[in-house]
C-alpha positions as CSV (number, residue, x, y, z in Angstrom):
1,M,21.8,13.6,-15.2
2,S,24.9,11.5,-15.3
3,T,26.0,8.8,-18.0
4,K,24.3,5.5,-17.6
5,R,26.7,2.8,-16.4
6,F,26.3,-0.9,-16.8
7,V,27.1,-3.6,-14.2
8,Q,30.3,-5.1,-15.4
9,F,30.8,-9.0,-15.2
10,D,34.1,-10.9,-15.2
11,E,35.0,-12.4,-18.8
12,P,36.9,-15.8,-19.2
13,A,40.8,-15.3,-20.1
14,V,41.8,-15.2,-23.6
15,Q,43.0,-18.7,-24.9
16,Q,46.2,-18.8,-26.9
17,S,44.8,-19.9,-30.3
18,E,42.9,-17.4,-32.2
19,H,40.0,-19.9,-32.6
20,D,39.9,-20.2,-28.9
21,T,40.1,-16.6,-28.4
22,V,36.9,-15.7,-30.7
23,G,35.2,-18.7,-28.9
24,S,36.0,-17.4,-25.5
25,Q,34.8,-14.1,-26.5
26,V,31.6,-15.4,-27.8
27,Q,31.0,-17.4,-24.5
28,A,31.9,-14.4,-22.7
29,N,29.4,-12.2,-24.3
30,A,26.9,-15.0,-23.8
31,D,27.5,-15.3,-20.1
32,A,27.5,-11.6,-19.8
33,H,24.1,-11.4,-21.4
34,A,22.8,-14.1,-19.3
35,A,24.0,-12.6,-16.1
36,T,22.6,-9.1,-17.0
37,E,19.1,-11.0,-17.4
38,T,19.6,-12.2,-13.9
39,K,20.7,-9.3,-12.7
40,T,17.9,-7.3,-14.1
41,G,15.0,-9.5,-12.9
42,E,14.2,-11.5,-16.2
43,H,13.5,-8.3,-18.6
44,E,11.1,-6.7,-15.9
45,P,11.0,-2.9,-15.4
46,A,12.6,-2.0,-11.9
47,S,10.0,-2.6,-8.9
48,Q,12.1,-0.3,-6.5
49,S,11.9,3.6,-6.8
50,T,15.3,4.5,-5.2
51,C,18.8,3.5,-6.1
52,V,20.5,1.0,-3.8
53,E,23.8,2.8,-3.8
54,C,23.1,6.5,-3.8
55,E,19.3,6.6,-2.8
56,G,18.5,8.6,-6.1
57,R,15.4,8.3,-8.0
58,I,14.8,5.3,-10.5
59,I,13.4,6.3,-13.9
60,T,12.5,4.1,-16.8
61,A,13.1,5.1,-20.2
62,E,13.6,3.1,-23.6
63,Q,13.1,-0.3,-21.9
64,T,15.9,0.6,-19.4
65,S,15.6,1.5,-15.6
66,Y,18.5,3.4,-14.1
67,C,19.4,6.0,-11.4
68,E,19.2,9.5,-12.6
69,V,22.0,10.5,-10.2
70,C,24.6,7.9,-10.4
71,G,23.7,6.3,-13.6
72,L,23.3,2.5,-12.2
73,V,21.3,0.6,-14.6
74,V,19.0,-1.6,-12.5
75,T,17.1,-3.3,-15.3
76,A,17.9,-3.3,-19.3
77,D,15.8,-4.7,-22.3
78,H,12.9,-5.6,-20.4
79,I,9.6,-6.3,-22.3
80,D,7.1,-3.8,-22.7
81,H,3.8,-5.2,-21.7
82,S,1.9,-2.2,-22.8
83,P,-1.0,-2.3,-25.3
84,T,-0.1,-1.7,-29.1
85,R,-2.1,0.0,-31.7
86,R,-2.8,-1.7,-35.2
87,R,-4.5,-0.6,-38.4
88,H,-7.9,-2.4,-39.0
89,G,-8.8,-3.0,-42.5
90,P,-7.2,-4.3,-45.8
91,R,-3.4,-4.8,-45.8
92,T,-3.1,-2.5,-48.9
93,G,-5.3,0.4,-47.2
94,G,-5.7,0.9,-43.6
95,G,-8.5,2.2,-41.3
96,P,-8.2,4.0,-38.3
97,A,-5.4,3.1,-35.9
98,E,-7.4,1.2,-32.5
99,W,-6.2,-0.4,-29.4
100,S,-5.6,-4.1,-30.4
101,C,-5.8,-5.2,-26.6
102,E,-5.0,-4.2,-23.1
103,S,-2.2,-4.9,-20.9
104,V,-2.6,-7.2,-17.8
105,T,-3.0,-5.4,-14.7
106,Q,-3.8,-6.0,-11.2
107,L,-6.1,-3.0,-11.0
108,R,-8.9,-4.8,-12.7
109,I,-11.1,-7.5,-10.9
110,D,-10.1,-10.0,-13.4
111,K,-6.6,-8.7,-14.3
112,G,-7.9,-7.0,-17.6
113,L,-8.1,-10.3,-19.4
114,H,-11.8,-9.7,-20.5
115,T,-12.8,-8.6,-23.9
116,T,-13.0,-4.9,-24.6
117,F,-15.4,-3.2,-27.3
118,Y,-13.6,0.0,-28.5
119,L,-14.2,-0.3,-32.2
120,T,-15.4,2.8,-34.2
121,S,-15.0,1.1,-37.7
122,D,-15.5,-1.9,-39.6
123,G,-13.0,-4.2,-41.0
124,Y,-12.6,-2.1,-44.0
125,G,-12.0,1.3,-42.2
126,N,-15.7,2.4,-42.9
127,A,-17.4,4.2,-40.2
128,L,-20.0,2.3,-38.4
129,S,-23.7,3.1,-39.1
130,S,-26.2,4.0,-36.4
131,A,-27.7,0.6,-36.5
132,Q,-24.3,-1.1,-36.0
133,R,-23.2,1.5,-33.1
134,D,-26.4,0.7,-31.2
135,K,-25.7,-3.1,-31.7
136,Y,-22.0,-2.7,-30.4
137,D,-23.4,-0.4,-27.4
138,R,-26.1,-3.4,-26.7
139,L,-23.1,-5.8,-26.8
140,K,-20.9,-3.9,-24.5
141,Q,-23.6,-3.4,-21.9
142,R,-24.4,-7.2,-21.9
143,H,-20.5,-7.8,-21.7
144,K,-20.3,-5.4,-18.5
145,R,-23.2,-7.1,-16.8
146,F,-21.6,-10.6,-17.3
147,Q,-18.2,-9.3,-16.3
148,V,-19.4,-7.6,-12.9
149,E,-22.2,-10.1,-11.9
150,S,-22.5,-8.9,-8.2
151,K,-22.7,-5.8,-6.3
152,R,-19.6,-6.8,-4.3
153,A,-17.7,-6.9,-7.7
154,I,-19.3,-3.4,-8.7
155,R,-17.8,-2.1,-5.4
156,L,-14.5,-3.6,-5.7
157,N,-13.9,-2.4,-9.4
158,E,-15.0,1.1,-8.1
159,A,-12.4,0.6,-5.2
160,L,-9.6,-0.1,-7.7
161,R,-10.4,2.9,-9.8
162,D,-10.3,5.1,-6.7
163,V,-6.8,3.4,-6.0
164,Q,-5.7,4.5,-9.8
165,M,-7.1,8.0,-9.1
166,I,-5.4,8.4,-5.8
167,G,-2.1,7.0,-6.7
168,G,-2.1,9.5,-9.8
169,N,-2.9,12.6,-7.8
170,L,-0.2,11.9,-5.2
171,G,2.4,10.9,-8.0
172,L,3.1,7.6,-6.9
173,P,5.3,4.9,-9.0
174,S,3.1,2.3,-10.9
175,H,4.3,-0.7,-8.6
176,V,3.1,1.1,-5.4
177,V,-0.5,1.6,-7.1
178,V,-0.3,-2.2,-8.2
179,D,0.6,-3.3,-4.6
180,A,-2.3,-1.1,-3.3
181,G,-4.7,-2.5,-5.8
182,R,-3.8,-6.0,-4.7
183,L,-4.2,-5.0,-0.8
184,V,-7.7,-3.9,-1.7
185,K,-8.6,-7.3,-3.2
186,R,-7.1,-9.1,-0.2
187,A,-9.1,-6.6,2.3
188,G,-12.1,-7.6,0.3
189,E,-11.3,-11.5,0.6
190,A,-11.0,-10.6,4.5
191,G,-14.0,-9.0,4.7
192,V,-12.8,-5.6,5.7
193,P,-15.4,-3.6,4.1
194,G,-18.3,-3.3,6.3
195,A,-19.8,-1.3,9.3
196,W,-18.1,2.0,9.4
197,T,-15.6,1.0,6.7
198,S,-16.4,1.9,3.4
199,W,-14.8,0.5,0.0
200,E,-13.7,4.3,-0.5
201,G,-11.8,4.0,2.9
202,V,-10.2,0.7,2.2
203,A,-9.1,2.0,-1.2
204,A,-7.3,5.2,0.4
205,G,-6.0,3.1,3.4
206,A,-4.5,0.5,0.9
207,V,-2.6,3.3,-1.2
208,L,-1.3,4.9,2.4
209,L,-0.1,1.5,3.6
210,A,1.3,0.5,0.1
211,A,3.0,3.9,0.0
212,T,4.6,3.5,3.7
213,D,5.9,0.2,2.7
214,A,7.5,1.2,-0.5
215,G,9.4,3.9,1.3
216,V,7.7,6.7,-0.5
217,D,5.7,8.2,2.6
218,R,2.7,10.4,1.9
219,P,1.0,12.4,4.9
220,S,-2.3,10.8,5.7
221,R,-4.2,14.0,5.5
222,E,-2.8,14.5,1.9
223,V,-4.0,11.1,0.9
224,A,-7.6,11.8,2.7
225,C,-7.6,14.9,0.6
226,Y,-7.7,12.8,-2.8
227,G,-9.8,9.9,-1.3
228,K,-13.3,9.9,-1.2
229,V,-13.1,9.6,2.7
230,S,-12.5,11.7,5.7
231,H,-9.4,11.8,7.4
232,V,-10.7,9.9,10.7
233,R,-12.1,7.1,8.3
234,L,-9.0,6.8,6.5
235,C,-6.7,6.0,9.6
236,A,-9.4,3.7,10.7
237,A,-9.4,1.7,7.6
238,A,-5.6,1.7,7.4
239,R,-5.4,0.1,10.7
240,K,-8.2,-2.2,10.0
241,I,-6.5,-3.4,6.9
242,R,-3.4,-4.3,9.0
243,C,-5.5,-6.1,11.5
244,H,-7.4,-8.4,9.4
245,V,-5.0,-8.8,6.5
246,S,-1.5,-10.8,7.1
247,I,0.9,-8.3,5.9
248,D,4.2,-7.1,7.0
249,T,3.7,-3.2,6.4
250,P,4.5,-1.3,9.4
251,P,2.1,0.8,11.3
252,I,1.4,4.3,9.9
253,R,1.9,5.7,13.5
254,A,4.4,3.6,15.2
255,D,5.2,6.1,17.7
256,A,1.4,6.4,18.5
257,V,1.7,6.3,22.4
258,A,4.7,9.0,22.3
259,T,2.7,11.2,20.2
260,V,-0.2,11.1,22.6
261,L,2.0,11.7,25.8
262,E,3.5,14.9,23.8
263,T,0.1,16.4,23.3
264,L,-0.7,15.9,27.1
265,D,0.2,18.5,29.6
266,K,3.1,16.9,31.6
267,S,3.8,19.4,34.2
268,A,2.0,17.5,37.0
269,I,4.0,14.3,36.1
270,D,7.5,13.8,37.3
271,N,10.0,12.0,34.9
272,G,9.8,8.7,36.8
273,A,6.2,8.3,36.6
274,Y,6.0,9.7,33.0
275,L,8.4,7.0,31.9
276,R,6.4,4.3,33.9
277,L,3.2,5.5,32.2
278,R,4.7,5.4,28.7
279,D,6.0,1.8,29.2
280,V,2.9,0.5,30.5
281,A,0.8,2.2,27.8
282,Q,3.2,0.8,24.9
283,H,2.6,-2.7,26.6
284,L,-1.3,-2.2,26.2
285,M,-0.9,-0.8,22.8
286,E,1.0,-4.0,21.8
287,I,-2.0,-6.0,23.1
288,A,-4.6,-3.8,21.2
289,D,-2.5,-4.9,18.0
290,E,-2.6,-8.6,18.7
291,E,-6.3,-9.1,19.9
292,P,-7.1,-6.7,17.8
293,I,-9.0,-4.1,20.0
294,G,-10.5,-1.2,18.2
295,A,-9.5,-2.6,14.6
296,G,-12.0,-0.1,12.9
297,T,-10.5,3.0,14.9
298,P,-7.7,5.1,14.2
299,R,-4.4,4.2,15.8
300,L,-4.0,7.4,17.8
301,T,-7.5,6.7,19.3
302,V,-6.5,3.3,20.7
303,A,-3.2,4.9,21.8
304,A,-5.2,7.6,23.6
305,A,-7.2,4.6,25.3
306,A,-4.0,3.0,26.2
307,V,-2.5,5.9,28.0
308,Y,-5.7,6.5,30.1
309,A,-5.9,2.7,30.7
310,A,-2.2,2.7,32.0
311,D,-3.0,5.8,34.1
312,R,-5.5,4.0,35.8
313,L,-3.6,0.8,36.1
314,L,-0.7,2.5,37.8
315,G,-3.2,3.9,40.3
316,S,-1.8,7.3,39.6
317,E,-5.2,9.2,38.1
318,W,-3.3,11.9,36.6
319,L,-5.4,12.0,33.7
320,T,-9.3,12.2,32.7
321,M,-11.2,11.2,29.8
322,Q,-12.0,14.5,28.5
323,Q,-8.4,15.8,29.0
324,V,-7.1,12.8,26.9
325,A,-9.8,13.3,24.3
326,D,-9.2,17.0,23.8
327,A,-5.6,16.5,23.6
328,I,-5.7,13.7,20.6
329,S,-8.6,15.5,19.0
330,V,-6.0,18.2,17.7
331,I,-4.7,15.4,15.4
332,V,-7.4,12.8,15.1
333,E,-11.2,13.6,16.2
334,T,-11.9,11.5,19.1
335,S,-14.8,11.2,21.6
336,K,-14.9,10.2,25.5
337,D,-17.0,7.3,24.6
338,K,-14.2,5.9,22.4
339,I,-11.7,6.4,25.2
340,N,-14.1,4.9,27.8
341,R,-14.9,1.9,25.9
342,Y,-11.5,0.9,24.5
343,S,-9.6,1.8,27.8
344,S,-12.1,-0.8,29.7
345,T,-11.5,-3.3,27.2
346,L,-7.7,-2.8,27.5
347,R,-7.6,-3.3,31.2
348,T,-9.8,-6.3,30.8
349,E,-7.6,-7.9,28.5
350,Y,-4.4,-7.0,30.4
351,A,-5.9,-8.7,33.4
352,K,-6.2,-11.9,31.5
353,Q,-2.8,-11.9,29.9
354,D,-0.7,-10.3,33.0
355,E,0.6,-13.5,34.4
356,A,1.5,-15.2,31.0
357,T,3.2,-12.0,29.6
358,T,4.8,-9.5,31.8
359,P,3.8,-9.9,35.6
360,S,6.5,-7.3,36.6
361,V,4.9,-4.4,34.6
362,L,3.1,-3.2,37.5
363,P,4.1,-2.9,41.2
364,D,2.6,-5.5,43.4
365,R,0.0,-3.1,45.0
366,E,-1.4,-2.1,41.7
367,R,-1.3,-5.6,40.4
368,G,-3.3,-7.1,43.4
369,A,-5.7,-4.4,42.7
370,V,-6.3,-5.3,39.2
371,Q,-6.6,-8.8,39.7
């Protein structure tokens, strides 16, 4: 690892008199310190995981975040918000060391602001008696019931724990895990959990989206391996979150249509027809994202339905439902019933929006047949 290098700031010119020289130096130091605070984000740890200059990994040690490759200091002298330990008991003596407080975190339903009982001794450092331990256990139980009153809050709390577990197993940076926790809360407020989408799927899907948005992509199957949900339900939950929560996160499979076409047998399709099929299917996929159509379904499944619908809109009929379902099931399990249902919805929606959006996508002969 190279030596750390701090960002340099321009200092005022040195004055002629000694008094002015000293004053200028003091002022320059103050300005440099203030500029450092501004550059470092007001004493907060680095939120990015890669260096802006050499794309190296940003690490945090001793209240300083810097690149381990080039040594660029991103933040310095930030405040450590982690909990501290103190001794319970008289000042002259000292009982066992206990956690005095917990850090504020987005991975709790109330940001961790509630009181937590972890005491194992009294104020003088003496061990609690059996009756006192039973009393504290009852207080902890009552406090937990008041803290998490509804079944929805219980499920949200469990989902946030799943986010921490998945993020730890995947080795994701802490800010990515926190972003995933925020996304789970927003998904809960938007009513994403329900029907075929479980809270476990929402937690895994939020981690997948947060990692993709932060540039630390993880394969969806790897996320599903550590999550409490199957690969299909993970992909479906991630797409449902994107459809119902207003976020700028890019889709997990932006090239879903191209992936579907690559899995199909293109020997019977000439190049011109193949390109036209791809363009129409991509247009149908944009419609599916805007409506949305099949929000609780993996993006590849909807893309497969878009390819089949495009084949029917063009009047070529090169593909069958079973052929498309078998080809895409290699990546994500898909049924012929889903291809039929979503392709029918896509064609209906295309017929409604055709004149207002892109009337030249299809030839006049096929457009007349659709309308």
